[in-house]
C-alpha positions as CSV (number, residue, x, y, z in Angstrom):
1,X,46.1,-17.6,-12.4
2,X,45.8,-19.6,-9.3
3,X,43.5,-17.3,-6.9
4,X,43.0,-20.1,-4.1
5,X,44.5,-19.3,-0.5
6,X,43.7,-22.6,1.0
7,X,43.5,-25.4,-1.4
8,X,43.1,-29.0,0.2
9,X,44.5,-32.4,-0.5
10,X,41.9,-34.7,-0.3
11,X,43.9,-37.8,-1.5
12,X,47.0,-39.0,1.0
13,X,49.2,-39.0,-2.0
14,X,48.6,-36.9,-4.8
15,X,51.3,-36.6,-7.5
16,X,51.6,-33.7,-10.8
17,X,54.1,-33.1,-13.1
18,X,53.2,-29.8,-14.7
19,X,54.3,-27.7,-17.3
20,X,52.6,-24.6,-17.6
21,X,53.5,-20.8,-19.2
22,X,53.1,-17.5,-18.2
23,X,52.6,-18.6,-13.9
24,X,51.5,-17.0,-11.3
25,X,49.9,-18.0,-7.9
26,X,49.0,-16.1,-4.5
27,X,50.2,-16.9,-1.4
28,X,48.8,-20.2,-1.0
29,X,48.6,-23.6,1.9
30,X,47.4,-27.0,1.8
31,X,46.8,-29.7,3.9
32,X,49.7,-31.9,2.9
33,X,53.3,-31.9,3.0
34,X,54.8,-30.6,0.0
35,X,57.9,-32.1,-2.0
36,X,58.9,-29.4,-4.9
37,X,60.8,-30.1,-7.6
38,X,62.1,-28.0,-10.0
39,X,62.7,-28.7,-13.9
40,X,62.6,-25.9,-16.0
41,X,61.4,-22.1,-17.2
42,X,62.3,-19.0,-14.8
43,X,60.7,-18.7,-11.7
44,X,61.4,-16.9,-8.7
45,X,59.7,-19.5,-5.3
46,X,58.2,-17.6,-1.9
47,X,57.8,-19.6,0.6
48,X,56.7,-17.9,4.1
49,X,59.9,-15.2,5.2
50,X,61.9,-16.9,2.4
51,X,62.9,-16.1,-1.9
52,X,64.9,-18.4,-3.7
53,X,65.9,-17.8,-8.0
54,X,65.1,-21.5,-9.1
55,X,67.7,-23.3,-10.9
56,X,67.0,-26.7,-12.1
57,X,66.5,-29.2,-9.1
58,X,66.0,-27.5,-6.8
59,X,63.7,-29.1,-4.6
60,X,62.0,-27.6,-1.7
61,X,60.2,-29.4,1.3
62,X,56.9,-27.3,2.2
63,X,54.4,-27.4,5.3
64,X,51.0,-27.2,5.6
65,X,51.5,-24.4,7.8
66,X,53.6,-22.5,5.4
67,X,52.4,-20.1,3.2
68,X,54.1,-20.1,-1.0
69,X,53.5,-18.7,-4.1
70,X,55.7,-19.2,-7.7
71,X,55.7,-16.3,-9.7
72,X,57.1,-16.7,-13.4
73,X,58.9,-14.1,-14.6
74,X,58.2,-14.7,-18.1
75,X,56.5,-16.8,-21.0
76,X,59.0,-19.6,-21.2
77,X,58.0,-23.3,-19.7
78,X,57.7,-24.2,-16.2
79,X,57.9,-27.7,-15.8
80,X,57.8,-29.0,-11.7
81,X,56.6,-31.7,-9.8
82,X,54.2,-32.0,-6.9
83,X,54.0,-34.2,-4.5
84,X,51.4,-34.0,-0.9
85,X,51.9,-36.0,1.4
86,X,48.6,-36.0,3.9
87,X,50.0,-36.4,7.5
88,X,49.3,-40.3,9.3
89,X,50.2,-41.3,5.5
90,X,53.5,-39.9,6.2
91,X,53.9,-40.4,9.8
92,X,53.0,-44.3,8.6
93,X,56.6,-44.9,6.9
94,X,59.3,-43.8,9.2
95,X,60.9,-46.0,11.2
96,X,62.8,-45.0,15.0
97,X,65.8,-45.3,13.2
98,X,65.0,-43.0,10.2
99,X,62.1,-40.5,10.4
100,X,60.9,-39.5,7.2
101,X,59.0,-36.6,8.2
102,X,62.9,-34.7,9.4
103,X,62.9,-32.4,5.8
104,X,60.1,-31.2,6.9
105,X,61.1,-30.2,10.5
106,X,62.1,-26.4,11.9
107,X,61.5,-23.8,12.9
108,X,58.9,-21.9,10.5
109,X,61.5,-18.6,10.0
110,X,64.6,-20.4,10.0
111,X,64.3,-23.8,8.5
112,X,65.8,-24.2,5.3
113,X,63.2,-25.2,3.3
114,X,65.5,-25.4,0.1
115,X,68.3,-27.9,-2.0
116,X,69.5,-28.5,-4.9
117,X,69.2,-31.6,-6.4
118,X,71.9,-33.7,-8.9
119,X,72.0,-34.6,-12.5
120,X,71.7,-38.5,-10.9
121,X,69.8,-37.4,-8.5
122,X,67.4,-35.6,-10.6
123,X,67.2,-38.7,-12.6
124,X,66.3,-41.2,-9.5
125,X,64.0,-38.4,-8.5
126,X,62.3,-39.0,-11.9
127,X,62.6,-42.2,-12.7
128,X,60.7,-43.4,-9.0
129,X,57.6,-40.6,-9.6
130,X,57.1,-42.5,-13.1
131,X,57.0,-45.8,-11.4
132,X,54.5,-43.9,-8.5
133,X,52.8,-42.9,-11.5
134,X,51.6,-45.8,-12.3
135,X,51.1,-47.4,-8.9
136,X,49.1,-44.6,-7.3
137,X,45.4,-45.5,-8.1
138,X,46.0,-49.0,-9.2
139,X,43.9,-51.6,-7.2
140,X,45.6,-54.3,-8.1
141,X,47.5,-57.1,-5.7
142,X,50.5,-55.3,-4.7
143,X,50.5,-51.9,-5.8
144,X,49.6,-50.5,-2.6
145,X,52.9,-51.8,-1.6
146,X,54.7,-50.4,-3.7
147,X,53.1,-47.0,-3.4
148,X,54.3,-46.5,-0.2
149,X,57.6,-47.9,-1.1
150,X,58.8,-45.3,-4.2
151,X,56.9,-42.7,-2.0
152,X,59.7,-44.4,1.6
153,X,62.9,-44.1,-1.7
154,X,61.6,-40.9,-2.2
155,X,61.5,-39.2,1.0
156,X,64.6,-41.5,1.5
157,X,65.8,-39.4,-1.5
158,X,64.8,-35.6,-0.6
159,X,66.1,-36.5,3.2
160,X,69.8,-37.4,3.4
161,X,69.4,-34.3,0.0
162,X,68.4,-32.2,2.0
163,X,71.5,-33.2,5.0
164,X,74.3,-33.0,3.1
165,X,76.5,-29.6,3.9
166,X,78.6,-29.7,0.5
167,X,75.7,-28.4,-1.3
168,X,75.6,-24.7,-1.8
169,X,72.6,-23.2,-0.4
170,X,70.1,-21.2,-2.6
171,X,70.5,-17.5,-1.4
172,X,67.2,-15.7,0.3
173,X,66.3,-13.0,-2.1
174,X,63.5,-11.6,-0.2
175,X,63.0,-7.8,-0.6
176,X,64.0,-5.8,3.3
177,X,60.1,-4.6,3.9
178,X,58.5,-8.0,3.1
179,X,60.3,-9.9,5.5
180,X,60.0,-6.8,8.0
181,X,56.1,-7.3,7.7
182,X,55.9,-10.5,7.9
183,X,57.6,-9.9,11.2
184,X,55.7,-7.3,12.3
185,X,53.3,-9.6,11.6
186,X,53.9,-12.3,12.6
187,X,55.2,-10.8,16.2
188,X,51.6,-8.6,16.6
189,X,49.0,-11.8,15.2
190,X,47.3,-11.0,18.2
191,X,47.0,-7.9,18.1
192,X,45.3,-5.4,16.2
193,X,47.2,-4.7,13.5
194,X,46.5,-1.8,11.4
195,X,47.5,0.0,8.1
196,X,49.1,2.4,10.2
197,X,50.4,0.8,12.4
198,X,52.6,-1.4,10.0
199,X,53.6,2.4,8.9
200,X,54.6,4.2,11.8
201,X,56.7,1.4,12.5
202,X,58.4,1.1,8.8
203,X,57.9,5.0,8.8
204,X,56.6,4.6,5.3
205,X,53.5,5.6,3.7
206,X,50.2,2.8,3.8
207,X,50.1,2.9,0.6
208,X,53.0,1.9,-0.9
209,X,52.7,-0.5,2.1
210,X,50.1,-2.1,0.9
211,X,50.9,-1.9,-3.0
212,X,54.2,-4.0,-2.7
213,X,53.0,-6.5,-0.3
214,X,50.2,-7.5,-3.1
215,X,52.6,-7.3,-5.7
216,X,55.2,-10.0,-4.2
217,X,52.1,-12.3,-2.0
218,X,49.4,-11.5,-5.0
219,X,47.2,-11.0,-1.5
220,X,45.8,-7.5,0.6
221,X,47.3,-7.7,3.7
222,X,44.1,-8.3,5.5
223,X,43.8,-11.2,3.1
224,X,46.9,-12.6,4.5
225,X,46.8,-11.2,8.4
226,X,42.6,-12.9,8.3
227,X,44.9,-16.1,6.4
228,X,47.6,-16.9,9.3
229,X,45.2,-16.2,12.1
230,X,42.7,-19.1,10.7
231,X,46.1,-21.2,10.6
232,X,46.8,-20.7,14.1
233,X,43.4,-21.0,15.3
234,X,43.9,-24.7,13.4
235,X,46.8,-24.8,15.5
236,X,44.9,-24.1,18.5
237,X,41.9,-26.5,17.7
238,X,44.2,-29.3,17.2
239,X,46.0,-28.8,20.3
240,X,43.4,-29.6,22.3
241,X,41.9,-25.6,22.9
242,X,37.9,-24.9,23.0
243,X,36.7,-23.0,20.1
244,X,36.0,-20.1,22.3
245,X,39.3,-19.4,24.0
246,X,40.9,-20.3,20.3
247,X,38.9,-16.7,19.0
248,X,40.9,-14.7,21.2
249,X,43.8,-16.7,21.5
250,X,44.0,-16.5,17.8
251,X,43.5,-12.6,17.5
252,X,39.5,-12.8,16.5
253,X,38.2,-9.8,18.4
254,X,34.3,-11.0,18.3
255,X,33.2,-14.7,18.2
256,X,30.5,-14.7,15.6
257,X,33.0,-13.0,13.0
258,X,35.2,-15.7,14.0
259,X,32.8,-19.0,13.3
260,X,31.9,-16.9,10.5
261,X,35.1,-16.2,9.1
262,X,36.8,-19.4,9.6
263,X,34.1,-21.3,8.1
264,X,34.2,-19.4,4.8
265,X,37.8,-19.6,4.9
266,X,38.1,-24.0,5.4
267,X,34.9,-25.4,4.6
268,X,34.2,-26.0,8.3
269,X,32.9,-25.0,11.8
270,X,35.6,-24.6,14.2
271,X,33.1,-26.7,16.4
272,X,33.4,-29.4,13.7
273,X,37.6,-29.0,12.6
274,X,38.3,-29.4,16.1
275,X,36.5,-32.9,15.9
276,X,38.4,-34.3,13.6
């Protein structure tokens, strides 16, 4: 069971080809942009306000501000490839003509996270990741260039697949209750959010709401709300807001609590984060 909420990526590029059984994770985020290819298993994949029943060849693009989790529905083998890219590295790969960051763009709630690769595209993706694996940590002459080359080809493949309107889109199977909860939290993130408020808005018992939310996300409502406020605070700090203004703009009502919570959740104080 993966129970972290924030999983920092330290390298410019992180490539993982993983297989496991009975895998579960809670809603979490990274500080990198993730390309995720599903190869086999019986898995529901949650990303922000959406849920998808995965099939072989499904590929998802996930931004640092987007919560996501995989939920294995049985004990069958779960195989996937994940590539995480730091933003400065990703931006260096684009040109004026070709924006390789495009597959990650769009409104948080409305953007398309998922498409499906054809069998030839899956084979090409696997071939490129094998080539990337051979050079990604190498200090040999030219291997840094090859790393950028293979990642550029992977991003080009993903971007073209995302733009292919002929591919049937995977349906969003997120339960309506969860969609409604996410919407209420998103709309009121800078205001006090209580279980009673959610109960009154949804006309449902608070205990039932809490239980269903934890069942789907792996988090308590309070954990999720705090994480969303921390994500918002990071955005304000990077935009140049002061630490004090960020505290209140992101929904924290107590400055000392904001400093303590931000530092605990991220491992760095708001002031130091702003200076990075």
